[in-house]
DOTOR-252293 format. One line per field, with one value per residue (C-alpha): residue in three letters; x, y, z. Coordinates in steps of 0.2 Angstrom, whole numbers, plus 5000, padded with zeros to 4 digits. Layout:
BEGIN
rest	[ALA  ...]
xx	[X  ...]
yy	[Y  ...]
zz	[Z  ...]
end
This chain:
BEGIN
rest	[MET  THR  SER  TYR  ASN  ASN  ASN  PRO  PRO  PRO  LEU  SER  SER  GLN  ILE  ASN  PRO  LEU  PRO  ASN  TYR  GLN  SER  VAL  TYR  SER  ASP  PRO  ASP  PRO  VAL  ALA  ARG  GLN  LYS  HIS  THR  ARG  PHE  SER  SER  ILE  SER  SER  ASP  GLU  ASP  MET  ILE  ASP  ILE  THR  HIS  GLN  GLY  THR  VAL  ASN  GLU  ILE  HIS  GLU  GLU  LEU  PRO  PRO  THR  SER  TYR  TYR  ASP  SER  ASP  GLU  ILE  PRO  GLY  ILE  GLY  GLN  TYR  GLU  ASP  PHE  HIS  THR  ILE  ASP  TRP  GLN  ARG  ASP  ILE  ALA  ARG  ASP  ARG  MET  ARG  HIS  ARG  TYR  ILE  VAL  LYS  LYS  ARG  GLN  GLU  SER  ILE  CYS  ASP  LEU  ILE  ARG  GLY  ALA  HIS  ASP  ALA  TRP  SER  GLY  TRP  LEU  CYS  VAL  LEU  LEU  VAL  GLY  VAL  LEU  SER  GLY  THR  LEU  ALA  GLY  VAL  ILE  ASP  ILE  GLY  ALA  SER  TRP  MET  THR  ASP  LEU  LYS  PHE  GLY  ILE  CYS  PRO  GLU  ALA  PHE  TRP  LEU  ASN  LYS  GLU  GLN  CYS  CYS  TRP  SER  SER  ASN  GLU  THR  ASP  THR  VAL  LEU  ASP  GLY  CYS  ALA  GLN  TRP  TRP  SER  TRP  PRO  GLU  VAL  PHE  GLY  GLY  SER  SER  SER  GLY  VAL  GLY  ALA  TYR  ILE  VAL  SER  TYR  PHE  PHE  TYR  VAL  ILE  TRP  ALA  LEU  PHE  PHE  ALA  SER  LEU  ALA  ALA  LEU  LEU  VAL  ARG  MET  PHE  ALA  PRO  TYR  ALA  CYS  GLY  SER  GLY  ILE  PRO  GLU  ILE  LYS  THR  ILE  LEU  SER  GLY  PHE  ILE  ILE  ARG  GLY  TYR  LEU  GLY  LYS  TRP  THR  LEU  LEU  ILE  LYS  SER  VAL  GLY  LEU  MET  CYS  SER  VAL  SER  ALA  GLY  LEU  SER  LEU  GLY  LYS  GLU  GLY  PRO  MET  VAL  HIS  ILE  ALA  CYS  CYS  ILE  GLY  ASN  ILE  LEU  SER  TYR  LEU  PHE  PRO  LYS  TYR  GLY  ARG  ASN  GLU  ALA  LYS  LYS  ARG  GLU  ILE  LEU  SER  ALA  ALA  ALA  ALA  ALA  GLY  VAL  SER  VAL  ALA  PHE  GLY  ALA  PRO  VAL  GLY  GLY  VAL  LEU  PHE  SER  LEU  GLU  GLU  VAL  SER  TYR  TYR  PHE  PRO  LEU  LYS  THR  LEU  TRP  ARG  SER  PHE  PHE  CYS  ALA  LEU  VAL  ALA  ALA  PHE  VAL  LEU  GLN  SER  ILE  ASN  PRO  PHE  GLY  ASN  GLU  HIS  SER  VAL  LEU  PHE  PHE  VAL  GLU  TYR  SER  LYS  PRO  TRP  ILE  PHE  PHE  GLU  LEU  VAL  PRO  PHE  ILE  GLY  LEU  GLY  ILE  LEU  GLY  GLY  LEU  ILE  GLY  ASN  LEU  PHE  ILE  ARG  ALA  ASN  ILE  TRP  TRP  CYS  ARG  PHE  ARG  LYS  SER  SER  GLN  LEU  GLY  HIS  TYR  PRO  VAL  THR  GLU  VAL  LEU  VAL  VAL  THR  PHE  VAL  THR  ALA  ILE  LEU  ALA  TYR  PRO  ASN  PRO  TYR  THR  ARG  MET  PRO  THR  SER  LYS  LEU  ILE  TYR  LEU  LEU  PHE  SER  GLN  CYS  GLY  ALA  GLY  LYS  LEU  ASP  PRO  LEU  CYS  ASP  TYR  ASN  ARG  ASN  PHE  SER  ASN  VAL  ASN  SER  ALA  ILE  GLU  ILE  ALA  ALA  ALA  GLY  PRO  ALA  VAL  TYR  ASN  ALA  MET  TRP  LEU  LEU  VAL  LEU  ALA  LEU  ILE  PHE  LYS  PHE  THR  VAL  THR  ILE  PHE  THR  PHE  GLY  ILE  LYS  VAL  PRO  ALA  GLY  LEU  PHE  ILE  PRO  SER  LEU  CYS  PHE  GLY  ALA  ILE  VAL  GLY  ARG  ILE  VAL  GLY  ILE  ALA  VAL  GLU  GLN  LEU  ALA  TYR  ASN  TYR  PRO  HIS  ILE  TRP  ILE  PHE  SER  GLY  GLU  CYS  SER  ALA  GLY  GLU  ASP  CYS  ILE  THR  PRO  GLY  LEU  TYR  ALA  ILE  VAL  GLY  ALA  ALA  ALA  VAL  LEU  GLY  GLY  VAL  THR  ARG  MET  THR  VAL  SER  LEU  VAL  VAL  ILE  MET  PHE  GLU  LEU  THR  GLY  GLY  VAL  ARG  TYR  ILE  VAL  PRO  LEU  MET  ALA  ALA  ALA  MET  ALA  SER  LYS  TRP  VAL  GLY  ASP  ALA  LEU  GLY  ARG  GLN  GLY  ILE  TYR  ASP  ALA  HIS  ILE  ALA  LEU  ASN  GLY  TYR  PRO  PHE  LEU  ASP  SER  LYS  GLU  GLU  PHE  GLY  HIS  THR  THR  LEU  ALA  ALA  ASP  VAL  MET  GLN  PRO  ARG  ASN  GLU  GLU  PRO  LEU  CYS  PHE  VAL  THR  GLN  ASP  SER  MET  THR  VAL  GLU  ASP  VAL  GLU  ASN  LEU  LEU  LYS  ASP  THR  GLU  HIS  ASN  GLY  PHE  PRO  VAL  VAL  ILE  SER  HIS  GLU  SER  PRO  PHE  LEU  VAL  GLY  PHE  VAL  LEU  ARG  ARG  ASP  LEU  ASN  LEU  ALA  VAL  SER  ASN  ALA  ARG  ARG  ASN  VAL  ASP  GLY  VAL  ASP  GLY  SER  SER  LEU  CYS  LEU  PHE  THR  ASN  GLN  LEU  PRO  GLN  GLN  PRO  THR  ARG  PRO  ASN  SER  THR  ALA  ALA  THR  PRO  VAL  LYS  LEU  LYS  LYS  VAL  LEU  ASP  MET  ALA  PRO  ILE  THR  VAL  THR  ASP  GLN  THR  PRO  MET  GLU  THR  VAL  VAL  ASP  MET  PHE  ARG  LYS  LEU  GLY  LEU  ARG  GLN  THR  LEU  VAL  THR  HIS  ASN  GLY  ARG  LEU  LEU  GLY  ILE  ILE  THR  LYS  LYS  ASP  VAL  LEU  ARG  HIS  VAL  LYS  HIS  MET  GLU  ASP  GLU  ASP  PRO  ASN  SER  VAL  LEU  PHE  ASN]
xx	[4890  4873  4863  4852  4838  4844  4826  4820  4806  4792  4796  4779  4779  4798  4792  4776  4768  4772  4765  4763  4781  4786  4803  4814  4832  4844  4844  4844  4862  4860  4876  4883  4889  4885  4891  4898  4883  4877  4861  4854  4836  4833  4818  4824  4820  4810  4799  4806  4818  4836  4845  4863  4877  4894  4888  4894  4910  4908  4900  4916  4924  4941  4937  4931  4925  4932  4919  4913  4922  4921  4902  4897  4899  4885  4874  4880  4884  4888  4902  4901  4896  4884  4891  4891  4893  4905  4915  4914  4930  4927  4919  4931  4945  4935  4935  4954  4957  4945  4951  4970  4966  4959  4975  4987  4978  4976  4996  5000  4991  4999  5012  5001  4992  5009  5013  4997  5002  5018  5009  4996  5013  5018  5006  5006  5024  5021  5007  5014  5031  5019  5012  5028  5036  5020  5017  5036  5034  5018  5026  5040  5030  5018  5034  5041  5023  5021  5038  5036  5019  5022  5037  5026  5017  5032  5041  5049  5063  5062  5078  5069  5050  5049  5062  5059  5066  5081  5084  5082  5098  5108  5121  5121  5132  5119  5106  5111  5093  5079  5070  5083  5081  5098  5099  5091  5075  5064  5049  5035  5039  5054  5046  5033  5050  5050  5062  5063  5061  5053  5033  5025  5038  5029  5014  5015  5022  5008  4994  5003  5004  4985  4980  4992  4984  4964  4967  4974  4965  4948  4954  4958  4939  4931  4941  4936  4917  4914  4924  4928  4921  4929  4947  4945  4951  4966  4960  4967  4951  4941  4958  4958  4937  4940  4954  4943  4932  4921  4916  4916  4912  4924  4936  4950  4944  4954  4945  4949  4969  4968  4959  4968  4986  4980  4972  4985  4998  4986  4980  4998  5003  4988  4998  4986  4990  4990  5002  5002  5008  4992  4984  4999  4993  4976  4985  4994  4979  4969  4987  4985  4964  4967  4982  4973  4961  4976  4976  4957  4965  4965  4955  4940  4939  4936  4947  4962  4963  4966  4981  4987  4979  4989  5006  5001  4994  5015  5021  5010  5021  5038  5036  5030  5044  5056  5054  5051  5052  5041  5029  5027  5025  5011  5002  5004  5000  4988  4977  4979  4966  4970  4989  4996  5015  5016  5007  5021  5036  5026  5023  5041  5045  5033  5040  5056  5052  5043  5057  5071  5061  5057  5077  5081  5070  5078  5062  5071  5087  5099  5107  5096  5077  5071  5062  5070  5089  5100  5116  5121  5137  5132  5124  5111  5112  5104  5095  5086  5077  5066  5061  5060  5045  5037  5038  5028  5016  5015  5011  4999  4987  4988  4985  4970  4964  4965  4957  4944  4941  4941  4929  4918  4920  4917  4902  4894  4899  4891  4875  4873  4872  4890  4893  4880  4894  4911  4920  4914  4922  4938  4940  4938  4948  4959  4958  4959  4975  4985  4981  4990  5001  5011  5016  5026  5041  5040  5021  5022  5036  5032  5026  5039  5053  5048  5051  5066  5075  5068  5076  5092  5107  5115  5133  5145  5135  5118  5111  5093  5088  5087  5105  5110  5122  5134  5149  5165  5168  5184  5186  5174  5179  5180  5168  5151  5155  5139  5135  5119  5105  5106  5090  5087  5083  5072  5060  5061  5055  5039  5036  5035  5024  5013  5015  5011  4994  4991  4994  4984  4967  4968  4972  4956  4945  4956  4958  4940  4939  4932  4951  4964  4972  4983  4988  5005  5016  5006  5006  5026  5026  5016  5026  5043  5040  5036  5050  5063  5058  5060  5079  5082  5076  5088  5101  5102  5098  5114  5126  5119  5120  5134  5139  5123  5125  5113  5125  5141  5152  5146  5143  5157  5170  5162  5155  5137  5130  5110  5106  5091  5083  5082  5073  5062  5061  5053  5043  5039  5038  5028  5012  5010  5007  4995  4986  4987  4989  5005  5019  5032  5029  5030  5046  5054  5048  5055  5071  5070  5064  5077  5092  5093  5097  5105  5091  5080  5077  5072  5060  5054  5052  5042  5030  5023  5021  5010  5001  4999  4994  4981  4973  4969  4961  4953  4953  4952  4965  4959  4957  4945  4936  4933  4928  4914  4909  4904  4898  4907  4905  4923  4926  4942  4952  4966  4950  4944  4925  4923  4904  4896  4881  4875  4868  4851  4852  4857  4851  4835  4820  4818  4803  4794  4794  4790  4807  4807  4811  4807  4803  4810  4796  4779  4781  4775  4783  4770  4776  4795  4791  4780  4794  4806  4793  4790  4807  4824  4833  4851  4845  4833  4835  4830  4818  4811  4795  4781  4781  4797  4808  4825  4838  4843  4854  4856  4848  4854  4842  4852  4852  4833  4828  4840  4834  4815  4816  4825  4814  4799  4808  4813  4804  4785  4775  4782  4770  4764  4758  4774  4784  4801  4811  4826  4828  4828  4812  4792  4784  4775  4758  4757  4756  4743  4733  4736  4754  4756  4748  4763  4783  4792  4807  4822  4833  4845  4859  4857  4857  4871  4870  4885  4880  4889  4879  4879  4867  4857  4869  4885  4895  4896  4914  4916  4902  4913  4930  4921  4915  4933  4942  4930  4925  4906  4891  4879  4878  4862  4856  4848  4842  4843  4845  4829  4830  4827  4836  4851  4865  4874  4887  4878  4869  4886  4893  4878  4878  4896  4890  4876  4888  4900  4887  4888  4875  4870  4861  4879  4882  4875  4880  4880]
yy	[5106  5103  5091  5080  5070  5052  5045  5042  5045  5032  5018  5020  5036  5032  5013  5009  4997  4992  4996  5011  5018  5036  5039  5048  5045  5062  5057  5043  5030  5016  5009  5006  4991  4981  4961  4950  4939  4925  4918  4904  4899  4880  4871  4863  4848  4859  4868  4884  4893  4899  4911  4906  4920  4920  4939  4946  4944  4931  4919  4916  4902  4895  4883  4891  4881  4886  4898  4904  4922  4924  4919  4936  4941  4930  4943  4960  4975  4966  4976  4992  5009  5020  5039  5050  5038  5034  5016  5004  5005  4989  4979  4982  4978  4963  4956  4957  4949  4934  4935  4934  4919  4912  4912  4909  4893  4888  4891  4875  4866  4866  4878  4886  4890  4894  4908  4914  4919  4926  4938  4943  4947  4960  4967  4979  4984  4983  4992  5006  5002  5007  5022  5029  5027  5032  5047  5051  5051  5061  5076  5075  5079  5091  5099  5101  5102  5118  5124  5126  5131  5147  5152  5153  5167  5177  5170  5153  5146  5144  5133  5120  5125  5109  5121  5131  5150  5140  5126  5135  5147  5134  5136  5152  5162  5177  5171  5182  5187  5179  5192  5194  5182  5177  5177  5161  5165  5175  5185  5187  5205  5197  5182  5195  5205  5218  5227  5218  5235  5249  5255  5244  5229  5231  5233  5217  5207  5212  5208  5189  5188  5192  5180  5165  5167  5166  5153  5140  5145  5143  5125  5121  5127  5121  5102  5102  5105  5096  5079  5080  5092  5085  5089  5107  5115  5108  5092  5091  5094  5082  5070  5073  5065  5051  5045  5050  5036  5045  5040  5052  5038  5046  5059  5048  5040  5039  5056  5063  5060  5066  5080  5086  5083  5091  5105  5107  5114  5124  5132  5136  5143  5155  5162  5164  5165  5145  5132  5112  5106  5102  5097  5085  5076  5074  5067  5053  5049  5042  5036  5025  5021  5017  5004  4995  4988  4977  4969  4965  4963  4983  4988  4977  4983  5003  5002  4993  5005  5019  5011  5015  5029  5039  5032  5041  5058  5057  5054  5068  5081  5072  5074  5090  5101  5087  5083  5064  5066  5081  5070  5055  5067  5080  5062  5059  5077  5084  5072  5053  5049  5030  5028  5012  5009  4997  5014  5024  5012  5009  5029  5031  5019  5026  5045  5038  5027  5043  5058  5045  5043  5063  5065  5055  5064  5079  5092  5106  5105  5105  5093  5094  5087  5102  5114  5133  5127  5139  5139  5150  5153  5164  5157  5164  5177  5173  5191  5188  5175  5191  5197  5179  5176  5192  5184  5169  5183  5191  5174  5169  5186  5186  5167  5168  5185  5176  5161  5172  5183  5165  5158  5173  5174  5154  5155  5170  5157  5144  5157  5168  5166  5167  5147  5143  5153  5145  5146  5164  5165  5159  5171  5187  5180  5177  5195  5203  5194  5196  5212  5220  5210  5210  5227  5225  5212  5203  5199  5197  5180  5164  5162  5149  5160  5175  5164  5157  5176  5180  5166  5168  5177  5190  5191  5192  5190  5196  5210  5208  5225  5216  5215  5232  5238  5250  5234  5234  5214  5215  5195  5185  5172  5184  5188  5197  5214  5223  5238  5251  5247  5255  5266  5249  5238  5253  5253  5234  5235  5245  5235  5220  5228  5231  5211  5207  5217  5211  5192  5191  5200  5189  5174  5177  5175  5161  5148  5139  5144  5128  5125  5112  5127  5123  5135  5131  5141  5157  5157  5155  5170  5179  5175  5176  5194  5199  5189  5198  5216  5213  5205  5221  5230  5221  5221  5240  5241  5231  5244  5258  5255  5242  5244  5242  5226  5214  5215  5217  5206  5197  5214  5224  5216  5223  5208  5200  5198  5196  5185  5195  5174  5166  5180  5174  5158  5159  5172  5158  5147  5157  5162  5143  5137  5152  5146  5126  5126  5114  5113  5098  5092  5111  5112  5096  5101  5123  5112  5099  5112  5126  5112  5124  5110  5124  5134  5123  5132  5149  5140  5130  5145  5155  5137  5139  5158  5156  5142  5150  5166  5156  5145  5161  5171  5153  5137  5130  5130  5134  5114  5112  5126  5122  5103  5112  5125  5109  5101  5085  5072  5075  5069  5080  5066  5080  5092  5088  5089  5097  5101  5088  5080  5063  5051  5054  5072  5068  5050  5047  5049  5064  5072  5057  5052  5035  5021  5008  4993  4975  4960  4945  4933  4943  4953  4945  4947  4961  4971  4972  4975  4988  4992  4997  5006  5018  5023  5027  5021  5011  4996  4991  4988  4973  4967  4955  4960  4979  4973  4969  4981  4973  4974  4959  4964  4976  4970  4981  4988  4979  4961  4962  4966  4956  4940  4945  4948  4931  4921  4929  4924  4906  4899  4892  4892  4911  4927  4939  4932  4922  4926  4932  4925  4933  4915  4898  4892  4897  4906  4895  4904  4911  4931  4935  4925  4914  4914  4896  4892  4901  4895  4905  4913  4911  4929  4924  4923  4941  4946  4957  4950  4962  4981  4992  5000  5014  5018  5032  5041  5038  5053  5062  5063  5045  5043  5056  5046  5030  5037  5043  5029  5016  5022  5019  5023  5022  5016  5011  5019  5006  5009  4994  4983  4992  5000  5019  5026  5026  5037  5040  5050  5064  5065  5069  5082  5089  5089  5094  5111  5116  5115  5125  5137  5134  5128  5110  5109  5113  5096  5089  5073  5054]
zz	[5202  5191  5198  5189  5192  5194  5191  5173  5164  5164  5152  5147  5140  5129  5124  5113  5105  5088  5075  5078  5072  5075  5067  5085  5080  5077  5060  5049  5050  5037  5040  5056  5061  5050  5053  5044  5035  5024  5023  5015  5017  5022  5029  5046  5056  5068  5053  5055  5042  5051  5043  5041  5048  5053  5061  5077  5082  5101  5089  5080  5084  5080  5068  5054  5039  5022  5016  5035  5029  5013  5010  5014  4997  4990  4995  4988  5000  5013  5021  5011  5016  5011  5004  5016  5030  5046  5045  5062  5065  5078  5065  5052  5063  5071  5051  5049  5064  5060  5042  5047  5060  5048  5035  5049  5052  5034  5033  5039  5026  5010  5001  4991  5007  5016  5001  5001  5021  5015  5003  5015  5028  5014  5005  5016  5013  4994  4995  5002  4988  4974  4983  4985  4969  4958  4972  4968  4950  4948  4958  4948  4932  4942  4945  4929  4919  4931  4930  4912  4908  4925  4912  4896  4902  4901  4885  4877  4871  4853  4852  4861  4867  4879  4892  4904  4908  4919  4908  4892  4901  4907  4893  4897  4909  4912  4926  4937  4942  4947  4933  4921  4906  4895  4875  4873  4881  4868  4880  4868  4862  4856  4849  4835  4832  4844  4859  4877  4882  4880  4884  4870  4876  4895  4887  4874  4890  4901  4889  4888  4907  4910  4894  4898  4917  4911  4899  4910  4925  4914  4908  4927  4932  4918  4918  4938  4935  4920  4925  4944  4954  4970  4962  4968  4982  4994  5002  5016  5025  5018  5020  5037  5036  5027  5038  5052  5045  5034  5015  5002  4987  4971  4981  4981  4962  4946  4937  4954  4952  4935  4935  4951  4944  4927  4935  4948  4936  4928  4941  4948  4932  4931  4944  4956  4976  4978  4980  4975  4991  5000  4984  4983  5001  4991  4974  4987  4994  4978  4971  4988  4987  4968  4973  4988  4978  4972  4987  4997  5013  5011  4997  5005  5023  5025  5044  5036  5019  5031  5035  5016  5016  5030  5022  5006  5014  5022  5005  5000  5010  5008  4989  4990  5001  5001  5019  5021  5042  5042  5030  5041  5055  5046  5043  5063  5070  5056  5046  5053  5066  5068  5068  5076  5076  5062  5052  5059  5050  5033  5032  5034  5021  5009  5012  5009  4993  4989  4991  4983  4967  4968  4969  4954  4943  4951  4946  4953  4941  4956  4969  4982  4982  4996  4986  4996  5000  5010  5016  5032  5039  5056  5073  5078  5094  5110  5109  5093  5100  5106  5087  5086  5097  5090  5073  5081  5089  5073  5062  5077  5073  5055  5053  5065  5054  5038  5043  5048  5034  5022  5032  5030  5012  5010  5021  5011  4994  5000  5006  4988  4973  4967  4974  4958  4945  4950  4934  4931  4949  4945  4930  4938  4953  4941  4930  4943  4951  4936  4934  4950  4951  4935  4938  4955  4950  4968  4964  4946  4950  4955  4974  4977  4968  4979  4993  4989  4986  5003  5009  5002  5010  5001  4996  4982  4964  4972  4963  4970  4976  4993  4993  4988  5002  5003  5004  4994  4989  4987  4990  4988  5002  5014  5027  5020  5034  5042  5030  5029  5017  5000  4994  4982  4998  5005  4988  4988  5008  5000  4986  4998  5011  4995  4990  5006  5006  4990  4992  5010  5003  4985  4994  5006  4991  4981  4992  4992  4972  4963  4956  4964  4978  4993  5008  5013  4999  5002  5021  5018  5007  5021  5034  5025  5018  5035  5042  5027  5034  5054  5048  5038  5052  5067  5055  5053  5071  5074  5061  5069  5087  5087  5104  5114  5127  5115  5100  5111  5107  5090  5080  5086  5077  5061  5051  5048  5062  5057  5043  5038  5028  5044  5050  5035  5038  5055  5048  5036  5051  5061  5049  5041  5059  5064  5050  5051  5070  5068  5079  5078  5061  5056  5061  5054  5036  5039  5043  5029  5019  5021  5026  5040  5055  5066  5068  5077  5093  5082  5074  5088  5097  5084  5082  5100  5100  5082  5089  5108  5101  5089  5099  5112  5095  5089  5092  5076  5061  5044  5040  5055  5052  5034  5040  5052  5039  5027  5042  5042  5056  5059  5082  5085  5095  5100  5109  5127  5132  5149  5152  5167  5156  5156  5144  5147  5143  5123  5120  5107  5110  5120  5126  5129  5111  5108  5103  5090  5094  5090  5101  5100  5096  5096  5079  5062  5047  5040  5056  5052  5035  5041  5052  5039  5028  5041  5045  5043  5055  5052  5065  5080  5097  5101  5118  5126  5125  5126  5144  5148  5138  5143  5132  5120  5106  5091  5072  5057  5047  5031  5039  5044  5027  5019  5029  5029  5011  5008  5016  5010  4993  4994  5006  5005  5020  5024  5023  5032  5046  5050  5069  5068  5081  5087  5100  5097  5103  5098  5113  5124  5118  5103  5103  5088  5079  5067  5069  5074  5057  5045  5045  5059  5052  5065  5065  5079  5071  5063  5082  5087  5104  5111  5109  5116  5128  5141  5158  5159  5171  5162  5161  5142  5143  5146  5129  5119  5122  5119  5102  5098  5104  5099  5084  5089  5078  5089  5108  5117  5135  5147  5166  5178  5162  5152  5136  5135  5120  5108  5105  5087  5081  5075  5091  5099  5087  5091  5109  5107  5096  5106  5122  5114  5108  5090  5078  5082  5066  5057  5057  5042  5038  5048]
end
């Protein structure tokens, strides 16, 4: 057990007289714990200037005058936050409670106020309803547009160019396989009058495939670079950070929404190894952010706005996979930081509406709203839990390997000249992907179609090489018998192995380039390929050795007792779990995605094995790893802090550096202005005096600056020698010469007299929990009531990094 010195350093070494200021905090934090303020300059009978303020929560009474809340808007910027800074959850929640009490009180006075109160009560439901409707509509448009543009690389429908390949062939009976076309669909060699087969046709098709891919990718990259730089990538790491209380201006704006939607269709159509499911969460959150400004209850309160964003994230997953329940659980498990029960209900409602709207649009062209609907007739055998858990272990290994490789490449991109040429990088990755993908039919087809093919069960009418078994289908309705795999199956397995190596390698370089790019579909593809190969191997083992005890009973009757498509589903869930470290939401998404409710136990076994193996090799999923790479101030509420350090070990200032503070009645306006000019701190502790540094409260930089400048500008008699008083009375003896001649400025009501404080002997485990659960920006450290220092959120994050042997300076933002 480590022992600590319980005696703090002498106060004289920590507190210095003003105005000898020194910037000692970890970093400026310009927007922490702003209070709800209202200023006016009035000359009182006591010849003092009283800065009126509705400030700290403990000063608010139940009898609120009509303007007590809304008058803070008279001073621009009050209640708002700077870019790249963290919100104060406690302040914003307290503001909303105060607003709610005011509305409830006014509701009894008139019919109009009663209607306003009713509107306030159901505005949250109306907002999430609109978010769900727009998310479902936009998702349908993106699905239809991406499908049409993807098929444009292979040919066109001359009778109706706006139809994709599947829609063009609806009137034909020739749509037997995924790769073949129909008479109504013309490939590019046929468009130019050539044959659809032969070397010349292959070269023409190859050429158009590459050209269209480069065109779509360059369009996406240029749109992102010119109009919305925040529209690149998946968006989920930033959404997680924003929902934890971080401000990124423009990340959820209208331009980001527009460019992300158009760019997503282009990047998916380019054939890059990426998916549109992750960016759909970002798009839905953009819709939620924009619509929240229609309701001031959410638009003007950052903490309340995050309730809408949590519901929007659920709607994003709902429309991406057709999985509304999985979307709610994804929002709860993976992205949301603050998730009260009413947010759960609204998220469920929002996901329901979004899924209903998407089903009405029917972008997949079938009666199902899910992406990969399959129907299996055979139950799984108990013995199969062994290969299912084995797939989970493989998924954890593949996921961890992918995370390490992708983070290494992204770090190299940030530190090298490559990061200065984003469009060139996109074009190079697209060119290499298109050149290498076309020869292999399993990499040439869209990834979602490949996944559906791997999930599907072989039966009568299936002509794909993966279904080339030595079977004789005399009756379509008869049970499928177990049979030996034909040569085409083994050839397809080799092509799938090459496809796995290619897609895994190329996705490492693709995830992180400056186009909209998701990771769900590539991860599902990795696992589906591995699972299908393992499933075929187990199936052939059961065929060749049907009388082994593990197969006896189920497989001895000659019927097909092993379903390779089920192994593909389990493998897909395992790899996606290894990459993202999801568990509960992953299982629900997978059985909603496929309709395979009876296979929950295999999915759960694979997901848990994948997470255990992944956590054993590296505790961060891909999204948490990218949050750490970008230096976002994300304090994960799911992790535990188990070190035995104290608040005194983390607080600033340290090493006998001086602490900047304000005294309650001995500083002049000039001293305060010099303090604001010479330091960049967000706020300052207020103490009794230099000789008696007992804590009085905490004043925000913004409030102090506005109060002093307001008094200087509007009131006669206030000059640099005026005293700044944080008390109700003048000091008995003037502390400065000529200070009594000028009019004092009374600042008590801009003072937070109940700041969160801890002692220097408080365990850091407790301090970290306070920052996580209370949403603090900073806490003051005292010893026997005397002020010692301050701990900011950035100090906590850096300390956590330091204790885990990571670089503390990787935390870039406040």
